Every structure is written in structure tokens, then in C-alpha cells.
N, CA, C and O atoms as a GROMACS GRO file, in nm:
protein
  512
    1MET      N    1   0.466   0.706  -1.437
    1MET     CA    2   0.369   0.813  -1.446
    1MET      C    3   0.242   0.758  -1.509
    1MET      O    4   0.248   0.682  -1.606
    2ALA      N    5   0.127   0.795  -1.454
    2ALA     CA    6  -0.001   0.747  -1.507
    2ALA      C    7  -0.035   0.820  -1.635
    2ALA      O    8  -0.003   0.938  -1.654
    3ARG      N    9  -0.100   0.747  -1.723
    3ARG     CA   10  -0.144   0.809  -1.848
    3ARG      C   11  -0.271   0.888  -1.824
    3ARG      O   12  -0.327   0.885  -1.714
    4ASN      N   13  -0.317   0.959  -1.926
    4ASN     CA   14  -0.437   1.042  -1.913
    4ASN      C   15  -0.560   0.961  -1.874
    4ASN      O   16  -0.647   1.011  -1.803
    5ASN      N   17  -0.569   0.836  -1.920
    5ASN     CA   18  -0.686   0.755  -1.889
    5ASN      C   19  -0.669   0.678  -1.757
    5ASN      O   20  -0.741   0.582  -1.731
    6GLU      N   21  -0.571   0.722  -1.675
    6GLU     CA   22  -0.548   0.667  -1.541
    6GLU      C   23  -0.497   0.523  -1.539
    6GLU      O   24  -0.507   0.457  -1.436
    7THR      N   25  -0.443   0.472  -1.649
    7THR     CA   26  -0.381   0.340  -1.649
    7THR      C   27  -0.231   0.358  -1.643
    7THR      O   28  -0.177   0.456  -1.695
    8MET      N   29  -0.164   0.265  -1.579
    8MET     CA   30  -0.019   0.271  -1.567
    8MET      C   31   0.047   0.225  -1.696
    8MET      O   32  -0.006   0.142  -1.770
    9SER      N   33   0.164   0.282  -1.720
    9SER     CA   34   0.244   0.231  -1.831
    9SER      C   35   0.303   0.097  -1.790
    9SER      O   36   0.309   0.066  -1.671
   10ARG      N   37   0.344   0.020  -1.884
   10ARG     CA   38   0.406  -0.109  -1.856
   10ARG      C   39   0.532  -0.089  -1.772
   10ARG      O   40   0.559  -0.166  -1.680
   11GLU      N   41   0.607   0.015  -1.803
   11GLU     CA   42   0.729   0.045  -1.729
   11GLU      C   43   0.699   0.075  -1.582
   11GLU      O   44   0.766   0.023  -1.492
   12GLU      N   45   0.598   0.159  -1.557
   12GLU     CA   46   0.563   0.194  -1.420
   12GLU      C   47   0.510   0.072  -1.344
   12GLU      O   48   0.544   0.052  -1.227
   13ALA      N   49   0.428  -0.009  -1.408
   13ALA     CA   50   0.375  -0.129  -1.343
   13ALA      C   51   0.489  -0.224  -1.307
   13ALA      O   52   0.489  -0.283  -1.199
   14GLY      N   53   0.586  -0.239  -1.397
   14GLY     CA   54   0.701  -0.325  -1.370
   14GLY      C   55   0.785  -0.274  -1.254
   14GLY      O   56   0.830  -0.352  -1.170
   15ARG      N   57   0.805  -0.143  -1.249
   15ARG     CA   58   0.882  -0.082  -1.141
   15ARG      C   59   0.811  -0.105  -1.008
   15ARG      O   60   0.875  -0.144  -0.910
   16LYS      N   61   0.681  -0.080  -1.003
   16LYS     CA   62   0.605  -0.098  -0.879
   16LYS      C   63   0.603  -0.244  -0.835
   16LYS      O   64   0.615  -0.275  -0.716
   17GLY      N   65   0.588  -0.333  -0.932
   17GLY     CA   66   0.590  -0.476  -0.899
   17GLY      C   67   0.726  -0.518  -0.845
   17GLY      O   68   0.733  -0.596  -0.751
   18GLY      N   69   0.832  -0.467  -0.905
   18GLY     CA   70   0.966  -0.498  -0.856
   18GLY      C   71   0.990  -0.446  -0.716
   18GLY      O   72   1.051  -0.514  -0.634
   19GLU      N   73   0.942  -0.326  -0.689
   19GLU     CA   74   0.956  -0.270  -0.554
   19GLU      C   75   0.878  -0.351  -0.452
   19GLU      O   76   0.928  -0.376  -0.342
   20ALA      N   77   0.756  -0.392  -0.487
   20ALA     CA   78   0.674  -0.472  -0.396
   20ALA      C   79   0.741  -0.607  -0.368
   20ALA      O   80   0.745  -0.652  -0.254
   21THR      N   81   0.793  -0.669  -0.472
   21THR     CA   82   0.862  -0.797  -0.454
   21THR      C   83   0.983  -0.780  -0.364
   21THR      O   84   1.007  -0.862  -0.275
   22SER      N   85   1.059  -0.674  -0.388
   22SER     CA   86   1.177  -0.646  -0.308
   22SER      C   87   1.142  -0.626  -0.162
   22SER      O   88   1.215  -0.670  -0.073
   23ASN      N   89   1.031  -0.560  -0.136
   23ASN     CA   90   0.989  -0.535   0.002
   23ASN      C   91   0.940  -0.661   0.072
   23ASN      O   92   0.947  -0.670   0.194
   24ASN      N   93   0.890  -0.758  -0.005
   24ASN     CA   94   0.829  -0.877   0.053
   24ASN      C   95   0.921  -0.998   0.062
   24ASN      O   96   0.882  -1.100   0.120
   25HIS      N   97   1.041  -0.991   0.007
   25HIS     CA   98   1.128  -1.108   0.003
   25HIS      C   99   1.268  -1.074   0.050
   25HIS      O  100   1.314  -0.960   0.041
   26ASP      N  101   1.337  -1.178   0.100
   26ASP     CA  102   1.472  -1.160   0.152
   26ASP      C  103   1.577  -1.216   0.054
   26ASP      O  104   1.544  -1.262  -0.055
   27LYS      N  105   1.703  -1.210   0.096
   27LYS     CA  106   1.816  -1.254   0.014
   27LYS      C  107   1.801  -1.400  -0.028
   27LYS      O  108   1.830  -1.436  -0.142
   28GLU      N  109   1.755  -1.485   0.064
   28GLU     CA  110   1.742  -1.628   0.034
   28GLU      C  111   1.642  -1.653  -0.079
   28GLU      O  112   1.661  -1.743  -0.160
   29PHE      N  113   1.537  -1.574  -0.084
   29PHE     CA  114   1.438  -1.586  -0.192
   29PHE      C  115   1.506  -1.564  -0.327
   29PHE      O  116   1.487  -1.641  -0.421
   30TYR      N  117   1.584  -1.457  -0.336
   30TYR     CA  118   1.650  -1.427  -0.463
   30TYR      C  119   1.756  -1.530  -0.497
   30TYR      O  120   1.776  -1.562  -0.614
   31GLN      N  121   1.825  -1.583  -0.396
   31GLN     CA  122   1.923  -1.689  -0.422
   31GLN      C  123   1.853  -1.813  -0.477
   31GLN      O  124   1.903  -1.877  -0.570
   32GLU      N  125   1.738  -1.846  -0.420
   32GLU     CA  126   1.665  -1.965  -0.464
   32GLU      C  127   1.612  -1.950  -0.607
   32GLU      O  128   1.626  -2.041  -0.688
   33ILE      N  129   1.552  -1.835  -0.639
   33ILE     CA  130   1.502  -1.820  -0.777
   33ILE      C  131   1.618  -1.809  -0.875
   33ILE      O  132   1.606  -1.849  -0.991
   34GLY      N  133   1.730  -1.755  -0.831
   34GLY     CA  134   1.847  -1.751  -0.918
   34GLY      C  135   1.900  -1.891  -0.945
   34GLY      O  136   1.937  -1.922  -1.058
   35ARG      N  137   1.904  -1.974  -0.841
   35ARG     CA  138   1.950  -2.113  -0.857
   35ARG      C  139   1.858  -2.187  -0.954
   35ARG      O  140   1.904  -2.256  -1.044
   36LYS      N  141   1.726  -2.172  -0.934
   36LYS     CA  142   1.630  -2.239  -1.022
   36LYS      C  143   1.643  -2.190  -1.166
   36LYS      O  144   1.637  -2.270  -1.260
   37GLY      N  145   1.660  -2.061  -1.183
   37GLY     CA  146   1.678  -2.007  -1.318
   37GLY      C  147   1.805  -2.058  -1.383
   37GLY      O  148   1.806  -2.088  -1.502
   38GLY      N  149   1.911  -2.067  -1.305
   38GLY     CA  150   2.037  -2.120  -1.357
   38GLY      C  151   2.025  -2.265  -1.400
   38GLY      O  152   2.078  -2.305  -1.503
   39GLU      N  153   1.955  -2.344  -1.319
   39GLU     CA  154   1.935  -2.486  -1.354
   39GLU      C  155   1.852  -2.499  -1.481
   39GLU      O  156   1.884  -2.580  -1.568
   40ALA      N  157   1.746  -2.419  -1.492
   40ALA     CA  158   1.662  -2.424  -1.612
   40ALA      C  159   1.740  -2.384  -1.736
   40ALA      O  160   1.727  -2.445  -1.842
   41THR      N  161   1.821  -2.281  -1.722
   41THR     CA  162   1.902  -2.235  -1.835
   41THR      C  163   2.001  -2.345  -1.876
   41THR      O  164   2.018  -2.371  -1.995
   42ALA      N  165   2.064  -2.407  -1.778
   42ALA     CA  166   2.161  -2.514  -1.807
   42ALA      C  167   2.096  -2.632  -1.878
   42ALA      O  168   2.156  -2.695  -1.964
   43GLU      N  169   1.972  -2.661  -1.840
   43GLU     CA  170   1.902  -2.773  -1.905
   43GLU      C  171   1.864  -2.741  -2.049
   43GLU      O  172   1.852  -2.831  -2.132
   44ASN      N  173   1.844  -2.613  -2.080
   44ASN     CA  174   1.794  -2.573  -2.211
   44ASN      C  175   1.901  -2.526  -2.309
   44ASN      O  176   1.871  -2.499  -2.425
   45HIS      N  177   2.025  -2.515  -2.263
   45HIS     CA  178   2.130  -2.461  -2.351
   45HIS      C  179   2.255  -2.548  -2.346
   45HIS      O  180   2.281  -2.616  -2.246
   46ASP      N  181   2.331  -2.545  -2.454
   46ASP     CA  182   2.452  -2.626  -2.464
   46ASP      C  183   2.577  -2.540  -2.445
   46ASP      O  184   2.570  -2.420  -2.419
   47LYS      N  185   2.691  -2.605  -2.458
   47LYS     CA  186   2.820  -2.541  -2.437
   47LYS      C  187   2.837  -2.420  -2.530
   47LYS      O  188   2.890  -2.317  -2.487
   48GLU      N  189   2.794  -2.432  -2.654
   48GLU     CA  190   2.811  -2.323  -2.751
   48GLU      C  191   2.736  -2.197  -2.708
   48GLU      O  192   2.783  -2.086  -2.730
   49PHE      N  193   2.619  -2.214  -2.646
   49PHE     CA  194   2.542  -2.101  -2.596
   49PHE      C  195   2.624  -2.023  -2.494
   49PHE      O  196   2.634  -1.901  -2.501
   50TYR      N  197   2.682  -2.095  -2.399
   50TYR     CA  198   2.760  -2.029  -2.294
   50TYR      C  199   2.887  -1.966  -2.350
   50TYR      O  200   2.930  -1.860  -2.304
   51GLN      N  201   2.948  -2.030  -2.450
   51GLN     CA  202   3.066  -1.972  -2.513
   51GLN      C  203   3.030  -1.841  -2.582
   51GLN      O  204   3.104  -1.743  -2.575
   52GLU      N  205   2.916  -1.840  -2.650
   52GLU     CA  206   2.874  -1.720  -2.722
   52GLU      C  207   2.840  -1.605  -2.628
   52GLU      O  208   2.883  -1.492  -2.650
   53ILE      N  209   2.764  -1.632  -2.522
   53ILE     CA  210   2.730  -1.522  -2.431
   53ILE      C  211   2.854  -1.478  -2.353
   53ILE      O  212   2.865  -1.360  -2.318
   54GLY      N  213   2.944  -1.570  -2.326
   54GLY     CA  214   3.070  -1.532  -2.260
   54GLY      C  215   3.154  -1.441  -2.349
   54GLY      O  216   3.212  -1.343  -2.302
   55GLN      N  217   3.160  -1.475  -2.477
   55GLN     CA  218   3.236  -1.393  -2.571
   55GLN      C  219   3.173  -1.254  -2.583
   55GLN      O  220   3.244  -1.154  -2.582
   56LYS      N  221   3.042  -1.249  -2.595
   56LYS     CA  222   2.974  -1.119  -2.606
   56LYS      C  223   2.996  -1.035  -2.481
   56LYS      O  224   3.021  -0.915  -2.490
   57GLY      N  225   2.988  -1.098  -2.366
   57GLY     CA  226   3.010  -1.027  -2.240
   57GLY      C  227   3.153  -0.977  -2.230
   57GLY      O  228   3.176  -0.865  -2.184
   58GLY      N  229   3.247  -1.058  -2.271
   58GLY     CA  230   3.387  -1.017  -2.268
   58GLY      C  231   3.414  -0.900  -2.361
   58GLY      O  232   3.488  -0.808  -2.327
   59GLU      N  233   3.354  -0.905  -2.479
   59GLU     CA  234   3.372  -0.795  -2.575
   59GLU      C  235   3.310  -0.666  -2.522
   59GLU      O  236   3.370  -0.559  -2.534
   60ALA      N  237   3.191  -0.675  -2.463
   60ALA     CA  238   3.126  -0.556  -2.408
   60ALA      C  239   3.208  -0.498  -2.293
   60ALA      O  240   3.223  -0.377  -2.282
   61THR      N  241   3.260  -0.585  -2.208
   61THR     CA  242   3.342  -0.538  -2.096
   61THR      C  243   3.469  -0.470  -2.148
   61THR      O  244   3.508  -0.365  -2.097
   62ALA      N  245   3.532  -0.531  -2.248
   62ALA     CA  246   3.656  -0.474  -2.303
   62ALA      C  247   3.631  -0.337  -2.365
   62ALA      O  248   3.717  -0.249  -2.359
   63GLU      N  249   3.513  -0.319  -2.425
   63GLU     CA  250   3.482  -0.189  -2.486
   63GLU      C  251   3.460  -0.081  -2.381
   63GLU      O  252   3.483   0.037  -2.408
   64ASN      N  253   3.417  -0.120  -2.262
   64ASN     CA  254   3.379  -0.024  -2.159
   64ASN      C  255   3.485   0.000  -2.052
   64ASN      O  256   3.467   0.086  -1.965
   65HIS      N  257   3.595  -0.075  -2.056
   65HIS     CA  258   3.695  -0.062  -1.950
   65HIS      C  259   3.836  -0.054  -2.007
   65HIS      O  260   3.864  -0.102  -2.117
   66ASP      N  261   3.924   0.009  -1.930
   66ASP     CA  262   4.062   0.027  -1.973
   66ASP      C  263   4.156  -0.068  -1.898
   66ASP      O  264   4.113  -0.150  -1.817
   67LYS      N  265   4.285  -0.054  -1.925
   67LYS     CA  266   4.388  -0.139  -1.865
   67LYS      C  267   4.384  -0.134  -1.713
   67LYS      O  268   4.402  -0.236  -1.646
   68GLU      N  269   4.362  -0.015  -1.658
   68GLU     CA  270   4.361   0.001  -1.512
   68GLU      C  271   4.249  -0.080  -1.448
   68GLU      O  272   4.266  -0.132  -1.338
   69PHE      N  273   4.135  -0.089  -1.515
   69PHE     CA  274   4.022  -0.169  -1.464
   69PHE      C  275   4.065  -0.314  -1.448
   69PHE      O  276   4.040  -0.375  -1.345
   70TYR      N  277   4.128  -0.369  -1.550
   70TYR     CA  278   4.170  -0.508  -1.546
   70TYR      C  279   4.280  -0.530  -1.443
   70TYR      O  280   4.284  -0.634  -1.378
   71GLN      N  281   4.370  -0.433  -1.428
   71GLN     CA  282   4.474  -0.444  -1.326
   71GLN      C  283   4.411  -0.447  -1.186
   71GLN      O  284   4.454  -0.524  -1.100
   72GLU      N  285   4.312  -0.363  -1.166
   72GLU     CA  286   4.246  -0.355  -1.035
   72GLU      C  287   4.169  -0.483  -1.002
   72GLU      O  288   4.180  -0.534  -0.891
   73ILE      N  289   4.092  -0.535  -1.097
   73ILE     CA  290   4.018  -0.658  -1.066
   73ILE      C  291   4.113  -0.776  -1.053
   73ILE      O  292   4.086  -0.869  -0.976
   74GLY      N  293   4.222  -0.774  -1.126
   74GLY     CA  294   4.322  -0.879  -1.111
   74GLY      C  295   4.388  -0.874  -0.974
   74GLY      O  296   4.410  -0.978  -0.912
   75ARG      N  297   4.418  -0.755  -0.928
   75ARG     CA  298   4.479  -0.738  -0.795
   75ARG      C  299   4.382  -0.787  -0.687
   75ARG      O  300   4.421  -0.862  -0.597
   76LYS      N  301   4.256  -0.745  -0.697
   76LYS     CA  302   4.157  -0.786  -0.598
   76LYS      C  303   4.136  -0.938  -0.599
   76LYS      O  304   4.126  -1.001  -0.494
   77GLY      N  305   4.131  -0.994  -0.718
   77GLY     CA  306   4.115  -1.139  -0.728
   77GLY      C  307   4.234  -1.214  -0.671
   77GLY      O  308   4.217  -1.315  -0.603
   78GLY      N  309   4.352  -1.164  -0.698
   78GLY     CA  310   4.473  -1.225  -0.643
   78GLY      C  311   4.476  -1.219  -0.492
   78GLY      O  312   4.513  -1.316  -0.425
   79GLU      N  313   4.437  -1.104  -0.436
   79GLU     CA  314   4.434  -1.090  -0.290
   79GLU      C  315   4.331  -1.184  -0.229
   79GLU      O  316   4.359  -1.248  -0.127
   80ALA      N  317   4.213  -1.192  -0.289
   80ALA     CA  318   4.109  -1.280  -0.236
   80ALA      C  319   4.153  -1.426  -0.244
   80ALA      O  320   4.129  -1.503  -0.151
   81THR      N  321   4.216  -1.464  -0.352
   81THR     CA  322   4.264  -1.601  -0.367
   81THR      C  323   4.371  -1.632  -0.264
   81THR      O  324   4.370  -1.739  -0.203
   82ALA      N  325   4.463  -1.538  -0.244
   82ALA     CA  326   4.571  -1.560  -0.146
   82ALA      C  327   4.516  -1.574  -0.004
   82ALA      O  328   4.571  -1.649   0.076
   83GLU      N  329   4.409  -1.503   0.026
   83GLU     CA  330   4.349  -1.513   0.160
   83GLU      C  331   4.280  -1.647   0.182
   83GLU      O  332   4.267  -1.692   0.295
   84ASN      N  333   4.235  -1.710   0.073
   84ASN     CA  334   4.155  -1.831   0.085
   84ASN      C  335   4.230  -1.961   0.056
   84ASN      O  336   4.173  -2.069   0.070
   85HIS      N  337   4.356  -1.952   0.017
   85HIS     CA  338   4.429  -2.073  -0.022
   85HIS      C  339   4.568  -2.077   0.039
   85HIS      O  340   4.627  -1.973   0.072
   86ASP      N  341   4.620  -2.198   0.052
   86ASP     CA  342   4.752  -2.217   0.111
   86ASP      C  343   4.855  -2.256   0.004
   86ASP      O  344   4.824  -2.262  -0.115
   87LYS      N  345   4.977  -2.281   0.050
   87LYS     CA  346   5.089  -2.315  -0.039
   87LYS      C  347   5.058  -2.436  -0.126
   87LYS      O  348   5.094  -2.439  -0.244
   88GLU      N  349   4.992  -2.536  -0.069
   88GLU     CA  350   4.962  -2.659  -0.144
   88GLU      C  351   4.869  -2.631  -0.262
   88GLU      O  352   4.881  -2.694  -0.367
   89PHE      N  353   4.776  -2.538  -0.245
   89PHE     CA  354   4.685  -2.500  -0.354
   89PHE      C  355   4.766  -2.447  -0.472
   89PHE      O  356   4.742  -2.487  -0.586
   90TYR      N  357   4.860  -2.357  -0.445
   90TYR     CA  358   4.939  -2.299  -0.553
   90TYR      C  359   5.031  -2.402  -0.617
   90TYR      O  360   5.055  -2.398  -0.738
   91GLN      N  361   5.083  -2.495  -0.538
   91GLN     CA  362   5.164  -2.602  -0.594
   91GLN      C  363   5.082  -2.689  -0.689
   91GLN      O  364   5.128  -2.727  -0.796
   92GLU      N  365   4.959  -2.718  -0.648
   92GLU     CA  366   4.872  -2.803  -0.731
   92GLU      C  367   4.832  -2.734  -0.861
   92GLU      O  368   4.838  -2.796  -0.967
   93ILE      N  369   4.793  -2.607  -0.855
   93ILE     CA  370   4.754  -2.540  -0.980
   93ILE      C  371   4.876  -2.518  -1.069
   93ILE      O  372   4.864  -2.518  -1.191
   94GLY      N  373   4.992  -2.499  -1.009
   94GLY     CA  374   5.114  -2.487  -1.089
   94GLY      C  375   5.146  -2.617  -1.160
   94GLY      O  376   5.185  -2.616  -1.277
   95ARG      N  377   5.130  -2.728  -1.090
   95ARG     CA  378   5.155  -2.859  -1.150
   95ARG      C  379   5.057  -2.884  -1.265
   95ARG      O  380   5.097  -2.927  -1.373
   96LYS      N  381   4.929  -2.855  -1.242
   96LYS     CA  382   4.828  -2.875  -1.347
   96LYS      C  383   4.856  -2.784  -1.467
   96LYS      O  384   4.843  -2.827  -1.581
   97GLY      N  385   4.893  -2.661  -1.441
   97GLY     CA  386   4.925  -2.569  -1.550
   97GLY      C  387   5.045  -2.616  -1.630
   97GLY      O  388   5.046  -2.608  -1.753
   98GLY      N  389   5.146  -2.665  -1.560
   98GLY     CA  390   5.264  -2.717  -1.629
   98GLY      C  391   5.231  -2.837  -1.716
   98GLY      O  392   5.281  -2.850  -1.827
   99GLU      N  393   5.147  -2.925  -1.663
   99GLU     CA  394   5.106  -3.042  -1.742
   99GLU      C  395   5.028  -3.001  -1.866
   99GLU      O  396   5.052  -3.053  -1.975
  100ALA      N  397   4.934  -2.909  -1.849
  100ALA     CA  398   4.854  -2.864  -1.964
  100ALA      C  399   4.942  -2.797  -2.068
  100ALA      O  400   4.924  -2.818  -2.188
  101THR      N  401   5.036  -2.716  -2.022
  101THR     CA  402   5.126  -2.648  -2.116
  101THR      C  403   5.210  -2.748  -2.192
  101THR      O  404   5.227  -2.737  -2.313
  102SER      N  405   5.263  -2.847  -2.121
  102SER     CA  406   5.348  -2.945  -2.189
  102SER      C  407   5.269  -3.030  -2.288
  102SER      O  408   5.324  -3.078  -2.388
  103GLU      N  409   5.140  -3.050  -2.262
  103GLU     CA  410   5.057  -3.125  -2.355
  103GLU      C  411   5.025  -3.044  -2.481
  103GLU      O  412   5.001  -3.101  -2.587
  104ASN      N  413   5.026  -2.913  -2.469
  104ASN     CA  414   4.984  -2.827  -2.580
  104ASN      C  415   5.098  -2.762  -2.657
  104ASN      O  416   5.073  -2.695  -2.757
  105HIS      N  417   5.222  -2.782  -2.614
  105HIS     CA  418   5.334  -2.716  -2.681
  105HIS      C  419   5.448  -2.814  -2.706
  105HIS      O  420   5.464  -2.914  -2.637
  106ASP      N  421   5.525  -2.782  -2.808
  106ASP     CA  422   5.636  -2.868  -2.845
  106ASP      C  423   5.770  -2.808  -2.800
  106ASP      O  424   5.775  -2.704  -2.734
  107LYS      N  425   5.878  -2.877  -2.837
  107LYS     CA  426   6.014  -2.838  -2.798
  107LYS      C  427   6.047  -2.696  -2.844
  107LYS      O  428   6.113  -2.622  -2.771
  108GLU      N  429   6.003  -2.658  -2.963
  108GLU     CA  430   6.034  -2.525  -3.016
  108GLU      C  431   5.972  -2.414  -2.930
  108GLU      O  432   6.031  -2.308  -2.914
  109PHE      N  433   5.855  -2.440  -2.876
  109PHE     CA  434   5.790  -2.342  -2.788
  109PHE      C  435   5.880  -2.314  -2.667
  109PHE      O  436   5.903  -2.198  -2.632
  110TYR      N  437   5.929  -2.420  -2.606
  110TYR     CA  438   6.013  -2.403  -2.488
  110TYR      C  439   6.147  -2.336  -2.522
  110TYR      O  440   6.201  -2.259  -2.443
  111GLN      N  441   6.199  -2.367  -2.640
  111GLN     CA  442   6.323  -2.301  -2.683
  111GLN      C  443   6.300  -2.151  -2.700
  111GLN      O  444   6.384  -2.070  -2.661
  112GLU      N  445   6.187  -2.116  -2.759
  112GLU     CA  446   6.155  -1.976  -2.783
  112GLU      C  447   6.136  -1.898  -2.653
  112GLU      O  448   6.191  -1.789  -2.637
  113ILE      N  449   6.059  -1.955  -2.560
  113ILE     CA  450   6.037  -1.881  -2.436
  113ILE      C  451   6.164  -1.878  -2.351
  113ILE      O  452   6.187  -1.783  -2.276
  114GLY      N  453   6.245  -1.982  -2.362
  114GLY     CA  454   6.374  -1.982  -2.292
  114GLY      C  455   6.466  -1.873  -2.345
  114GLY      O  456   6.533  -1.804  -2.268
  115GLN      N  457   6.467  -1.859  -2.476
  115GLN     CA  458   6.550  -1.755  -2.538
  115GLN      C  459   6.501  -1.616  -2.496
  115GLN      O  460   6.582  -1.530  -2.461
  116LYS      N  461   6.369  -1.594  -2.499
  116LYS     CA  462   6.314  -1.464  -2.458
  116LYS      C  463   6.345  -1.434  -2.312
  116LYS      O  464   6.380  -1.321  -2.278
  117GLY      N  465   6.333  -1.535  -2.228
  117GLY     CA  466   6.365  -1.515  -2.086
  117GLY      C  467   6.510  -1.482  -2.066
  117GLY      O  468   6.544  -1.395  -1.985
  118GLY      N  469   6.598  -1.551  -2.138
  118GLY     CA  470   6.742  -1.523  -2.128
  118GLY      C  471   6.775  -1.382  -2.174
  118GLY      O  472   6.857  -1.313  -2.113
  119GLU      N  473   6.712  -1.340  -2.283
  119GLU     CA  474   6.736  -1.204  -2.333
  119GLU      C  475   6.685  -1.099  -2.234
  119GLU      O  476   6.751  -0.998  -2.212
  120ALA      N  477   6.571  -1.123  -2.177
  120ALA     CA  478   6.516  -1.028  -2.079
  120ALA      C  479   6.607  -1.019  -1.957
  120ALA      O  480   6.631  -0.911  -1.905
  121ARG      N  481   6.655  -1.132  -1.913
  121ARG     CA  482   6.745  -1.135  -1.796
  121ARG      C  483   6.874  -1.060  -1.827
  121ARG      O  484   6.925  -0.985  -1.744
  122SER      N  485   6.927  -1.082  -1.947
  122SER     CA  486   7.050  -1.014  -1.989
  122SER      C  487   7.028  -0.862  -1.994
  122SER      O  488   7.112  -0.785  -1.948
  123ASN      N  489   6.916  -0.821  -2.052
  123ASN     CA  490   6.885  -0.679  -2.059
  123ASN      C  491   6.869  -0.618  -1.920
  123ASN      O  492   6.908  -0.503  -1.896
  124GLN      N  493   6.812  -0.693  -1.829
  124GLN     CA  494   6.793  -0.645  -1.692
  124GLN      C  495   6.928  -0.626  -1.624
  124GLN      O  496   6.950  -0.526  -1.555
  125ARG      N  497   7.018  -0.719  -1.643
  125ARG     CA  498   7.152  -0.708  -1.584
  125ARG      C  499   7.228  -0.588  -1.641
  125ARG      O  500   7.301  -0.519  -1.570
  126ASP      N  501   7.210  -0.566  -1.772
  126ASP     CA  502   7.278  -0.452  -1.836
  126ASP      C  503   7.230  -0.320  -1.779
  126ASP      O  504   7.306  -0.223  -1.772
  127ASN      N  505   7.103  -0.315  -1.737
  127ASN     CA  506   7.047  -0.191  -1.684
  127ASN      C  507   7.072  -0.171  -1.536
  127ASN      O  508   7.047  -0.063  -1.483
  128ASP      N  509   7.122  -0.273  -1.468
  128ASP     CA  510   7.150  -0.261  -1.323
  128ASP      C  511   7.280  -0.194  -1.293
  128ASP      O  512   7.315  -0.177  -1.176
   0.00000   0.00000   0.00000
């Protein structure tokens, strides 16, 4: 909305400029400026910067969404992954995950999860 002295507010000027830019450029333009912005950001920031903004984003998302939201995005992600990958992909990520787990955990960890799995299986059989 124009002010009494016929000058635009900063907000209105920004909106009009954004609309004009949108009308004059295509998807590739936005992809290119996004790529350039990403490269510039990567050159100017370190790992800790990305960890901090990732943590803040995760906290904000968690505050605004419930369990069903995460179940839904997990389901969609799983379906998309299954459509794009074959059996060998899952074998490879399973192998890598197993290696990482074995590097990060000791014998007691495996004993504990084995015991929990055995108890869960026993409880399941009792309920059948």
C-alpha cells in the first residue's frame, strides 16, 4: 500500500520486485542462483555452522509437528527410496551400517540388544 506521500513501503517494493523477477525468469534461473548461493555459503562457513543451523531447524520442526508427521515423511521417503534402488543398494547400506555399528559398540552392547530381542520374541510367542 502506498503511503500518503505516494512512496512505496519497503515491504510493497520488495513484493513488487519479487513478482517482476518471478515473471521474468524460469526454473533454471532460480536453480542457478541457488547453486551459486550454496557455493558461496559453503566457502564462507565451516562444519559447525551447518551443524548449528541443522540443529535449530530440527528443533523448530519438532516443535511444529507430531508423530504422525514423521511417520508420513518416513513412509514417503521409504517408498521413494524403494522405487529408485535395487537389492544390491540395500545390501551395501546394510553392510556399511553393520560395520559402523561394530566400530562404535562393544560386546556388552550386542549382549544387551540380543537379550531385548529374545525377550520381545518370547513375549510375542506368548501372545500368539
